[in-house]
TINUGU-506198 format. One record per atom (N, C-alpha, C, CB): residue number from 1; residue in one letter; y negated, z, x. Coordinates in nm, 2 decimals, decimal comma. Glycine has a CB too. Layout:
residues N
  num  residuo       Y       Z       X
  NUM        a       Y       Z       X
...
END
This chain:
residues 152
  num  residuo       Y       Z       X
    1        v    2,36   -5,58    0,33
    1        v    2,28   -5,70    0,32
    1        v    2,21   -5,72    0,45
    1        v    2,17   -5,69    0,20
    2        p    2,23   -5,83    0,52
    2        p    2,17   -5,85    0,65
    2        p    2,02   -5,86    0,63
    2        p    2,22   -5,98    0,71
    3        g    1,94   -5,79    0,72
    3        g    1,80   -5,80    0,71
    3        g    1,73   -5,73    0,59
    3        g    1,75   -5,94    0,72
    4        g    1,81   -5,66    0,51
    4        g    1,76   -5,59    0,39
    4        g    1,75   -5,44    0,41
    4        g    1,85   -5,63    0,27
    5        m    1,67   -5,38    0,32
    5        m    1,66   -5,24    0,32
    5        m    1,69   -5,18    0,18
    5        m    1,52   -5,20    0,36
    6        f    1,78   -5,09    0,17
    6        f    1,82   -5,03    0,05
    6        f    1,71   -4,95   -0,01
    6        f    1,95   -4,94    0,07
    7        r    1,67   -4,96   -0,13
    7        r    1,55   -4,89   -0,19
    7        r    1,59   -4,78   -0,28
    7        r    1,46   -4,99   -0,26
    8        g    1,70   -4,79   -0,35
    8        g    1,74   -4,68   -0,45
    8        g    1,86   -4,73   -0,53
    8        g    1,63   -4,65   -0,54
    9        c    1,92   -4,63   -0,60
    9        c    2,04   -4,66   -0,67
    9        c    2,05   -4,57   -0,79
    9        c    2,17   -4,65   -0,59
   10        y    2,09   -4,62   -0,91
   10        y    2,11   -4,54   -1,03
   10        y    2,25   -4,57   -1,08
   10        y    2,01   -4,56   -1,14
   11        s    2,32   -4,46   -1,13
   11        s    2,45   -4,49   -1,19
   11        s    2,44   -4,46   -1,34
   11        s    2,56   -4,40   -1,12
   12        y    2,53   -4,53   -1,42
   12        y    2,53   -4,51   -1,56
   12        y    2,67   -4,50   -1,61
   12        y    2,46   -4,64   -1,63
   13        d    2,70   -4,39   -1,68
   13        d    2,83   -4,37   -1,74
   13        d    2,83   -4,43   -1,88
   13        d    2,86   -4,21   -1,75
   14        l    2,93   -4,52   -1,90
   14        l    2,94   -4,60   -2,02
   14        l    3,07   -4,55   -2,10
   14        l    2,95   -4,75   -2,00
   15        p    3,08   -4,59   -2,23
   15        p    3,20   -4,55   -2,30
   15        p    3,33   -4,61   -2,23
   15        p    3,19   -4,60   -2,44
   16        k    3,44   -4,55   -2,26
   16        k    3,57   -4,59   -2,21
   16        k    3,58   -4,57   -2,06
   16        k    3,60   -4,73   -2,24
   17        s    3,51   -4,46   -2,01
   17        s    3,51   -4,42   -1,87
   17        s    3,46   -4,53   -1,77
   17        s    3,65   -4,38   -1,83
   18        k    3,38   -4,62   -1,82
   18        k    3,33   -4,73   -1,74
   18        k    3,20   -4,68   -1,67
   18        k    3,30   -4,86   -1,82
   19        k    3,18   -4,73   -1,55
   19        k    3,06   -4,68   -1,47
   19        k    2,99   -4,81   -1,42
   19        k    3,10   -4,59   -1,35
   20        l    2,85   -4,81   -1,43
   20        l    2,77   -4,92   -1,38
   20        l    2,68   -4,86   -1,28
   20        l    2,69   -4,99   -1,49
   21        f    2,64   -4,94   -1,18
   21        f    2,54   -4,90   -1,08
   21        f    2,43   -5,01   -1,07
   21        f    2,61   -4,88   -0,94
   22        c    2,31   -4,97   -1,04
   22        c    2,20   -5,06   -1,02
   22        c    2,14   -5,02   -0,89
   22        c    2,10   -5,07   -1,14
   23        m    2,12   -5,12   -0,80
   23        m    2,06   -5,09   -0,67
   23        m    1,94   -5,18   -0,65
   23        m    2,16   -5,12   -0,55
   24        g    1,84   -5,13   -0,58
   24        g    1,72   -5,20   -0,55
   24        g    1,72   -5,23   -0,40
   24        g    1,59   -5,13   -0,59
   25        l    1,68   -5,35   -0,36
   25        l    1,68   -5,39   -0,22
   25        l    1,55   -5,46   -0,18
   25        l    1,80   -5,47   -0,18
   26        n    1,51   -5,44   -0,06
   26        n    1,40   -5,52   -0,01
   26        n    1,46   -5,61    0,10
   26        n    1,28   -5,43    0,05
   27        i    1,43   -5,74    0,09
   27        i    1,48   -5,84    0,19
   27        i    1,36   -5,94    0,22
   27        i    1,60   -5,92    0,13
   28        k    1,32   -5,93    0,35
   28        k    1,21   -6,02    0,40
   28        k    1,09   -6,02    0,31
   28        k    1,27   -6,16    0,41
   29        g    1,04   -5,90    0,27
   29        g    0,92   -5,90    0,19
   29        g    0,93   -5,92    0,04
   29        g    0,82   -5,99    0,24
   30        r    1,05   -5,95    0,00
   30        r    1,08   -5,97   -0,15
   30        r    1,17   -5,86   -0,19
   30        r    1,14   -6,11   -0,17
   31        s    1,19   -5,84   -0,32
   31        s    1,28   -5,74   -0,37
   31        s    1,38   -5,80   -0,47
   31        s    1,20   -5,63   -0,44
   32        m    1,49   -5,73   -0,48
   32        m    1,60   -5,78   -0,55
   32        m    1,67   -5,66   -0,62
   32        m    1,71   -5,85   -0,47
   33        l    1,72   -5,68   -0,74
   33        l    1,80   -5,58   -0,81
   33        l    1,94   -5,63   -0,82
   33        l    1,74   -5,54   -0,95
   34        t    2,04   -5,54   -0,81
   34        t    2,18   -5,58   -0,82
   34        t    2,25   -5,49   -0,92
   34        t    2,25   -5,59   -0,68
   35        s    2,34   -5,54   -1,00
   35        s    2,42   -5,45   -1,08
   35        s    2,57   -5,46   -1,04
   35        s    2,41   -5,48   -1,23
   36        w    2,64   -5,35   -1,04
   36        w    2,78   -5,34   -0,99
   36        w    2,85   -5,26   -1,10
   36        w    2,78   -5,27   -0,85
   37        s    2,98   -5,29   -1,11
   37        s    3,07   -5,20   -1,19
   37        s    3,18   -5,15   -1,11
   37        s    3,12   -5,28   -1,31
   38        l    3,23   -5,03   -1,14
   38        l    3,34   -4,97   -1,08
   38        l    3,47   -5,01   -1,16
   38        l    3,33   -4,81   -1,06
   39        e    3,56   -5,08   -1,10
   39        e    3,67   -5,13   -1,18
   39        e    3,80   -5,09   -1,11
   39        e    3,66   -5,28   -1,19
   40        k    3,91   -5,08   -1,19
   40        k    4,04   -5,05   -1,14
   40        k    4,10   -5,16   -1,06
   40        k    4,13   -5,00   -1,25
   41        e    4,16   -5,13   -0,95
   41        e    4,24   -5,23   -0,87
   41        e    4,36   -5,16   -0,82
   41        e    4,15   -5,28   -0,75
   42        g    4,47   -5,20   -0,89
   42        g    4,60   -5,13   -0,86
   42        g    4,59   -4,98   -0,89
   42        g    4,64   -5,15   -0,71
   43        k    4,61   -4,90   -0,79
   43        k    4,60   -4,75   -0,81
   43        k    4,47   -4,70   -0,77
   43        k    4,71   -4,68   -0,73
   44        g    4,38   -4,79   -0,72
   44        g    4,25   -4,74   -0,67
   44        g    4,14   -4,81   -0,76
   44        g    4,23   -4,78   -0,53
   45        k    4,02   -4,80   -0,71
   45        k    3,90   -4,86   -0,77
   45        k    3,82   -4,94   -0,67
   45        k    3,81   -4,75   -0,84
   46        k    3,74   -5,04   -0,72
   46        k    3,66   -5,11   -0,63
   46        k    3,52   -5,14   -0,70
   46        k    3,72   -5,24   -0,58
   47        l    3,42   -5,16   -0,62
   47        l    3,29   -5,20   -0,67
   47        l    3,28   -5,35   -0,68
   47        l    3,17   -5,14   -0,59
   48        v    3,24   -5,40   -0,80
   48        v    3,24   -5,55   -0,82
   48        v    3,09   -5,58   -0,85
   48        v    3,33   -5,59   -0,93
   49        l    3,04   -5,68   -0,78
   49        l    2,90   -5,73   -0,80
   49        l    2,90   -5,80   -0,93
   49        l    2,85   -5,81   -0,69
   50        k    2,81   -5,76   -1,03
   50        k    2,80   -5,83   -1,16
   50        k    2,69   -5,93   -1,16
   50        k    2,79   -5,73   -1,27
   51        r    2,57   -5,89   -1,11
   51        r    2,46   -5,98   -1,11
   51        r    2,36   -5,94   -1,01
   51        r    2,40   -5,98   -1,25
   52        k    2,28   -6,03   -0,96
   52        k    2,16   -6,00   -0,87
   52        k    2,05   -6,09   -0,92
   52        k    2,20   -6,02   -0,72
   53        v    1,93   -6,03   -0,93
   53        v    1,81   -6,10   -0,97
   53        v    1,70   -6,07   -0,88
   53        v    1,77   -6,06   -1,12
   54        n    1,61   -6,16   -0,86
   54        n    1,49   -6,14   -0,79
   54        n    1,40   -6,05   -0,87
   54        n    1,41   -6,27   -0,74
   55        a    1,35   -5,94   -0,82
   55        a    1,27   -5,85   -0,90
   55        a    1,12   -5,88   -0,89
   55        a    1,30   -5,70   -0,85
   56        h    1,07   -5,89   -0,76
   56        h    0,93   -5,91   -0,74
   56        h    0,91   -6,00   -0,62
   56        h    0,85   -5,77   -0,72
   57        k    0,80   -6,06   -0,61
   57        k    0,77   -6,15   -0,49
   57        k    0,71   -6,06   -0,38
   57        k    0,67   -6,26   -0,53
   58        a    0,71   -5,93   -0,40
   58        a    0,67   -5,84   -0,29
   58        a    0,77   -5,73   -0,28
   58        a    0,52   -5,78   -0,33
   59        a    0,75   -5,64   -0,19
   59        a    0,85   -5,53   -0,16
   59        a    0,86   -5,43   -0,28
   59        a    0,81   -5,46   -0,03
   60        l    0,98   -5,38   -0,30
   60        l    1,00   -5,28   -0,40
   60        l    0,95   -5,15   -0,35
   60        l    1,15   -5,27   -0,44
   61        t    0,87   -5,08   -0,43
   61        t    0,82   -4,95   -0,39
   61        t    0,86   -4,83   -0,47
   61        t    0,67   -4,95   -0,39
   62        a    0,91   -4,86   -0,59
   62        a    0,96   -4,75   -0,68
   62        a    1,07   -4,81   -0,77
   62        a    0,84   -4,70   -0,77
   63        l    1,16   -4,72   -0,81
   63        l    1,28   -4,75   -0,89
   63        l    1,31   -4,63   -0,98
   63        l    1,40   -4,80   -0,80
   64        a    1,34   -4,66   -1,11
   64        a    1,38   -4,55   -1,20
   64        a    1,49   -4,60   -1,29
   64        a    1,26   -4,50   -1,28
   65        g    1,58   -4,51   -1,33
   65        g    1,68   -4,55   -1,43
   65        g    1,68   -4,47   -1,55
   65        g    1,82   -4,53   -1,36
   66        y    1,73   -4,52   -1,66
   66        y    1,74   -4,45   -1,79
   66        y    1,87   -4,49   -1,86
   66        y    1,61   -4,49   -1,88
   67        s    1,93   -4,39   -1,92
   67        s    2,05   -4,41   -2,00
   67        s    2,04   -4,32   -2,12
   67        s    2,18   -4,40   -1,92
   68        s    2,05   -4,38   -2,24
   68        s    2,06   -4,29   -2,36
   68        s    2,19   -4,23   -2,38
   68        s    2,02   -4,37   -2,49
   69        l    2,29   -4,27   -2,29
   69        l    2,42   -4,22   -2,30
   69        l    2,44   -4,09   -2,22
   69        l    2,52   -4,33   -2,25
   70        s    2,34   -4,05   -2,14
   70        s    2,35   -3,94   -2,05
   70        s    2,37   -3,81   -2,14
   70        s    2,23   -3,92   -1,96
   71        p    2,44   -3,71   -2,10
   71        p    2,46   -3,59   -2,18
   71        p    2,32   -3,52   -2,22
   71        p    2,54   -3,49   -2,11
   72        v    2,22   -3,53   -2,14
   72        v    2,09   -3,47   -2,17
   72        v    2,02   -3,55   -2,28
   72        v    2,01   -3,47   -2,04
   73        r    2,05   -3,68   -2,29
   73        r    1,97   -3,76   -2,38
   73        r    2,05   -3,81   -2,51
   73        r    1,92   -3,88   -2,31
   74        k    2,17   -3,76   -2,52
   74        k    2,25   -3,81   -2,64
   74        k    2,17   -3,77   -2,77
   74        k    2,39   -3,74   -2,64
   75        g    2,16   -3,86   -2,86
   75        g    2,09   -3,84   -2,98
   75        g    1,94   -3,86   -2,97
   75        g    2,12   -3,70   -3,03
   76        a    1,89   -3,91   -2,86
   76        a    1,75   -3,94   -2,85
   76        a    1,71   -4,04   -2,95
   76        a    1,72   -3,99   -2,71
   77        v    1,58   -4,03   -3,00
   77        v    1,53   -4,12   -3,10
   77        v    1,55   -4,26   -3,05
   77        v    1,38   -4,08   -3,13
   78        g    1,60   -4,34   -3,14
   78        g    1,62   -4,48   -3,10
   78        g    1,73   -4,51   -3,00
   78        g    1,49   -4,54   -3,05
   79        s    1,81   -4,41   -2,97
   79        s    1,92   -4,44   -2,87
   79        s    2,03   -4,51   -2,93
   79        s    1,96   -4,31   -2,80
   80        k    2,07   -4,62   -2,88
   80        k    2,18   -4,70   -2,92
   80        k    2,26   -4,75   -2,80
   80        k    2,14   -4,82   -3,01
   81        g    2,27   -4,66   -2,70
   81        g    2,35   -4,70   -2,59
   81        g    2,27   -4,78   -2,49
   81        g    2,47   -4,76   -2,62
   82        k    2,14   -4,76   -2,48
   82        k    2,07   -4,85   -2,38
   82        k    2,07   -4,79   -2,24
   82        k    1,93   -4,87   -2,43
   83        c    2,08   -4,89   -2,15
   83        c    2,07   -4,85   -2,00
   83        c    1,96   -4,94   -1,95
   83        c    2,21   -4,87   -1,93
   84        l    1,86   -4,88   -1,89
   84        l    1,74   -4,95   -1,84
   84        l    1,72   -4,92   -1,69
   84        l    1,62   -4,92   -1,92
   85        v    1,65   -5,01   -1,62
   85        v    1,61   -4,98   -1,49
   85        v    1,47   -5,04   -1,48
   85        v    1,70   -5,04   -1,38
   86        a    1,38   -4,96   -1,41
   86        a    1,24   -5,00   -1,39
   86        a    1,22   -5,02   -1,24
   86        a    1,14   -4,90   -1,45
   87        s    1,14   -5,12   -1,21
   87        s    1,10   -5,14   -1,07
   87        s    0,95   -5,16   -1,06
   87        s    1,18   -5,25   -1,00
   88        a    0,90   -5,14   -0,94
   88        a    0,76   -5,16   -0,92
   88        a    0,74   -5,21   -0,77
   88        a    0,67   -5,03   -0,94
   89        s    0,63   -5,28   -0,75
   89        s    0,62   -5,35   -0,62
   89        s    0,49   -5,30   -0,54
   89        s    0,61   -5,50   -0,64
   90        s    0,49   -5,35   -0,42
   90        s    0,38   -5,32   -0,33
   90        s    0,25   -5,39   -0,38
   90        s    0,41   -5,36   -0,19
   91        e    0,26   -5,49   -0,47
   91        e    0,14   -5,56   -0,52
   91        e    0,10   -5,51   -0,66
   91        e    0,17   -5,71   -0,52
   92        g    0,16   -5,39   -0,70
   92        g    0,12   -5,33   -0,83
   92        g    0,19   -5,39   -0,95
   92        g   -0,03   -5,35   -0,84
   93        e    0,29   -5,47   -0,94
   93        e    0,36   -5,52   -1,05
   93        e    0,47   -5,42   -1,10
   93        e    0,43   -5,66   -1,02
   94        v    0,49   -5,41   -1,23
   94        v    0,59   -5,32   -1,29
   94        v    0,68   -5,40   -1,38
   94        v    0,52   -5,20   -1,36
   95        s    0,81   -5,38   -1,37
   95        s    0,91   -5,45   -1,46
   95        s    1,01   -5,36   -1,51
   95        s    0,97   -5,57   -1,38
   96        v    1,07   -5,39   -1,63
   96        v    1,18   -5,32   -1,69
   96        v    1,29   -5,41   -1,72
   96        v    1,13   -5,24   -1,81
   97        y    1,41   -5,38   -1,68
   97        y    1,53   -5,46   -1,70
   97        y    1,64   -5,39   -1,78
   97        y    1,59   -5,50   -1,57
   98        s    1,72   -5,46   -1,86
   98        s    1,83   -5,41   -1,94
   98        s    1,96   -5,43   -1,87
   98        s    1,83   -5,47   -2,08
   99        l    2,03   -5,32   -1,84
   99        l    2,16   -5,34   -1,77
   99        l    2,27   -5,39   -1,87
   99        l    2,21   -5,21   -1,71
  100        e    2,26   -5,35   -2,00
  100        e    2,36   -5,40   -2,09
  100        e    2,34   -5,55   -2,13
  100        e    2,37   -5,32   -2,21
  101        h    2,23   -5,60   -2,09
  101        h    2,20   -5,75   -2,11
  101        h    2,19   -5,82   -1,97
  101        h    2,07   -5,77   -2,19
  102        n    2,27   -5,77   -1,88
  102        n    2,29   -5,84   -1,75
  102        n    2,16   -5,86   -1,67
  102        n    2,35   -5,98   -1,78
  103        l    2,09   -5,75   -1,66
  103        l    1,96   -5,74   -1,59
  103        l    1,86   -5,84   -1,64
  103        l    1,99   -5,77   -1,44
  104        t    1,85   -5,85   -1,77
  104        t    1,75   -5,93   -1,84
  104        t    1,61   -5,85   -1,83
  104        t    1,78   -5,96   -1,99
  105        c    1,51   -5,92   -1,79
  105        c    1,38   -5,86   -1,78
  105        c    1,32   -5,84   -1,92
  105        c    1,28   -5,94   -1,69
  106        l    1,29   -5,72   -1,96
  106        l    1,24   -5,69   -2,10
  106        l    1,09   -5,69   -2,09
  106        l    1,29   -5,56   -2,15
  107        v    1,03   -5,64   -1,98
  107        v    0,88   -5,62   -1,97
  107        v    0,85   -5,65   -1,82
  107        v    0,83   -5,48   -2,01
  108        r    0,75   -5,73   -1,80
  108        r    0,69   -5,75   -1,67
  108        r    0,54   -5,74   -1,68
  108        r    0,73   -5,89   -1,61
  109        v    0,48   -5,65   -1,61
  109        v    0,33   -5,63   -1,61
  109        v    0,28   -5,67   -1,47
  109        v    0,30   -5,49   -1,66
  110        p    0,23   -5,79   -1,45
  110        p    0,17   -5,82   -1,33
  110        p    0,03   -5,75   -1,32
  110        p    0,15   -5,98   -1,31
  111        n    0,00   -5,71   -1,20
  111        n   -0,13   -5,64   -1,18
  111        n   -0,14   -5,51   -1,26
  111        n   -0,24   -5,73   -1,21
  112        a   -0,03   -5,44   -1,28
  112        a   -0,04   -5,32   -1,36
  112        a   -0,13   -5,22   -1,28
  112        a    0,10   -5,26   -1,38
  113        h   -0,13   -5,23   -1,15
  113        h   -0,22   -5,15   -1,06
  113        h   -0,28   -5,24   -0,96
  113        h   -0,13   -5,04   -0,99
  114        m   -0,39   -5,19   -0,90
  114        m   -0,47   -5,27   -0,80
  114        m   -0,40   -5,26   -0,66
  114        m   -0,61   -5,22   -0,79
  115        i   -0,32   -5,17   -0,64
  115        i   -0,25   -5,15   -0,51
  115        i   -0,11   -5,10   -0,54
  115        i   -0,33   -5,05   -0,42
  116        f   -0,03   -5,08   -0,44
  116        f    0,11   -5,05   -0,46
  116        f    0,14   -4,93   -0,55
  116        f    0,18   -5,02   -0,32
  117        t    0,24   -4,95   -0,63
  117        t    0,29   -4,85   -0,72
  117        t    0,37   -4,75   -0,65
  117        t    0,37   -4,91   -0,84
  118        t    0,35   -4,62   -0,67
  118        t    0,42   -4,52   -0,60
  118        t    0,53   -4,45   -0,67
  118        t    0,32   -4,41   -0,56
  119        c    0,53   -4,46   -0,81
  119        c    0,64   -4,39   -0,89
  119        c    0,64   -4,45   -1,03
  119        c    0,61   -4,24   -0,89
  120        v    0,76   -4,47   -1,08
  120        v    0,78   -4,51   -1,22
  120        v    0,88   -4,41   -1,28
  120        v    0,83   -4,65   -1,23
  121        n    0,87   -4,38   -1,41
  121        n    0,96   -4,29   -1,48
  121        n    0,96   -4,32   -1,63
  121        n    0,93   -4,14   -1,45
  122        f    1,08   -4,31   -1,69
  122        f    1,09   -4,33   -1,84
  122        f    1,06   -4,21   -1,92
  122        f    1,23   -4,38   -1,87
  123        s    1,02   -4,22   -2,04
  123        s    1,01   -4,11   -2,14
  123        s    1,15   -4,07   -2,17
  123        s    0,92   -4,15   -2,26
  124        n    1,16   -3,95   -2,24
  124        n    1,29   -3,90   -2,27
  124        n    1,37   -3,99   -2,36
  124        n    1,28   -3,77   -2,34
  125        d    1,31   -4,07   -2,45
  125        d    1,38   -4,16   -2,54
  125        d    1,39   -4,30   -2,48
  125        d    1,31   -4,16   -2,67
  126        g    1,33   -4,33   -2,37
  126        g    1,34   -4,46   -2,30
  126        g    1,25   -4,56   -2,36
  126        g    1,48   -4,51   -2,31
  127        s    1,16   -4,52   -2,45
  127        s    1,07   -4,62   -2,52
  127        s    0,95   -4,65   -2,44
  127        s    1,04   -4,57   -2,66
  128        r    0,91   -4,57   -2,35
  128        r    0,79   -4,59   -2,26
  128        r    0,82   -4,57   -2,12
  128        r    0,68   -4,49   -2,31
  129        l    0,74   -4,63   -2,04
  129        l    0,75   -4,62   -1,89
  129        l    0,61   -4,58   -1,84
  129        l    0,81   -4,75   -1,82
  130        v    0,61   -4,48   -1,76
  130        v    0,48   -4,45   -1,69
  130        v    0,49   -4,49   -1,55
  130        v    0,45   -4,29   -1,71
  131        s    0,38   -4,55   -1,50
  131        s    0,37   -4,58   -1,36
  131        s    0,24   -4,52   -1,30
  131        s    0,38   -4,74   -1,34
  132        v    0,25   -4,48   -1,17
  132        v    0,13   -4,43   -1,10
  132        v    0,12   -4,51   -0,97
  132        v    0,14   -4,28   -1,08
  133        s    0,00   -4,51   -0,91
  133        s   -0,01   -4,59   -0,79
  133        s   -0,11   -4,52   -0,70
  133        s   -0,06   -4,73   -0,82
  134        a   -0,12   -4,58   -0,58
  134        a   -0,21   -4,53   -0,47
  134        a   -0,36   -4,56   -0,51
  134        a   -0,18   -4,60   -0,34
  135        d   -0,39   -4,63   -0,62
  135        d   -0,52   -4,65   -0,66
  135        d   -0,57   -4,54   -0,76
  135        d   -0,54   -4,79   -0,73
  136        a   -0,48   -4,43   -0,77
  136        a   -0,51   -4,31   -0,85
  136        a   -0,50   -4,35   -1,00
  136        a   -0,64   -4,25   -0,82
  137        g   -0,44   -4,46   -1,03
  137        g   -0,43   -4,50   -1,17
  137        g   -0,29   -4,47   -1,23
  137        g   -0,46   -4,65   -1,19
  138        a   -0,29   -4,45   -1,36
  138        a   -0,16   -4,44   -1,43
  138        a   -0,16   -4,54   -1,55
  138        a   -0,14   -4,29   -1,48
  139        r   -0,04   -4,58   -1,58
  139        r   -0,03   -4,68   -1,69
  139        r    0,10   -4,64   -1,77
  139        r   -0,03   -4,83   -1,64
  140        i    0,09   -4,65   -1,90
  140        i    0,20   -4,63   -1,98
  140        i    0,23   -4,77   -2,05
  140        i    0,18   -4,52   -2,09
  141        v    0,36   -4,81   -2,04
  141        v    0,40   -4,94   -2,10
  141        v    0,51   -4,91   -2,20
  141        v    0,45   -5,04   -1,99
  142        t    0,49   -4,97   -2,32
  142        t    0,60   -4,96   -2,42
  142        t    0,71   -5,06   -2,38
  142        t    0,54   -4,99   -2,56
  143        v    0,83   -5,01   -2,39
  143        v    0,94   -5,09   -2,34
  143        v    0,99   -5,18   -2,46
  143        v    1,06   -5,00   -2,29
  144        t    0,93   -5,29   -2,48
  144        t    0,96   -5,39   -2,58
  144        t    0,95   -5,53   -2,52
  144        t    0,88   -5,37   -2,71
  145        k    0,99   -5,63   -2,59
  145        k    0,97   -5,77   -2,53
  145        k    0,82   -5,80   -2,52
  145        k    1,03   -5,87   -2,63
  146        s    0,73   -5,74   -2,60
  146        s    0,59   -5,77   -2,59
  146        s    0,52   -5,69   -2,48
  146        s    0,52   -5,73   -2,72
  147        g    0,58   -5,58   -2,44
  147        g    0,53   -5,50   -2,33
  147        g    0,39   -5,45   -2,35
  147        g    0,52   -5,58   -2,20
  148        d    0,37   -5,40   -2,48
  148        d    0,24   -5,34   -2,51
  148        d    0,20   -5,23   -2,41
  148        d    0,24   -5,28   -2,65
  149        q    0,07   -5,23   -2,37
  149        q    0,03   -5,13   -2,27
  149        q   -0,07   -5,04   -2,32
  149        q   -0,02   -5,21   -2,15
  150        v   -0,07   -4,92   -2,27
  150        v   -0,17   -4,82   -2,30
  150        v   -0,23   -4,78   -2,16
  150        v   -0,12   -4,69   -2,38
  151        k   -0,35   -4,81   -2,13
  151        k   -0,41   -4,78   -2,00
  151        k   -0,48   -4,64   -2,01
  151        k   -0,51   -4,89   -1,96
  152        l   -0,45   -4,56   -1,90
  152        l   -0,51   -4,43   -1,89
  152        l   -0,63   -4,43   -1,80
  152        l   -0,41   -4,32   -1,85
END
């Protein structure tokens, strides 16, 4: 991507030997998420861009992935094959997207933190996201359409 900076990447193993990738990029002070699939082409394979979405109006500072299909998480409570990606920005916003729903935003928490978010991570069952920031704050967000929050 011209003028862009790669921020992170997560891969997801899906049924039928399918593989998805999600990448975070910063381009001119804004952030973007892209999803890619690894598809057969003749005797080889190629990466195909599936979707790109604007993630935040500020730079991406943290990225995390979750898949209930991973060998470590199989059988997790509430796991029905969900693949999620979380992103956070330099302005303290936190968002969660669904890969199996074409990077649909499930939760967006503007001003989750007063200053840039330094790390995001999912709970073992993917139902919650914790974020921490340079303001020494932590926040736990329930991953639902309502985005219920528990402030610590």
